C-alpha positions, 0 to 999 in steps of 0.5 A, a space after each residue: 500500500 502506498 500513502 501519499 501526503 503533503 510534506 511537513 504535514 501532521 499526518 506525515 509527522 505522526 506516521 514517521 514517528 510511529 514508524 521510528 518508534 516501532 524501530 526503537 521499541 521491540 515490545 511495541 513492534 512485536 505487539 503491533 506485528 502480532 495484532 496485524 497478523 491476527 487481524 489478517 486472518 479475519 474477513 473484513 467488510 472493508 478496510 475501515 473496519 480493519 483500521 478501526 480494529 487496530 485503533 486502540 493499540 495504535 493510540 497506545 503506541 502513539 502515546 508512548 511515541 509522542 512521549 519519546 519525541 517530547 523527551 527529545 529522543 526523536 527528530 522528525 526528518 523535516 528537522 534534518 532537512 532544515 539543519 542541512 539548509 543552514 549555511 
């Protein structure tokens, strides 16, 4: 699946943070993978139902990722672009 979003948008930030947090935290990575594998075994009426089933875990993981980011442990890729542009 391909997602297209506006560069620098909140949507982009949230998804990159979520990705990077899963790379950082093995427990949340495993929990998310296990949930997705379990949900993939079901028949869904549409993708919205599947996405809703992932919602509670995604919210929990996102809260931990946001805390991690607030502690300064994560810099969004946009910040790296800005640093590169500094003369």
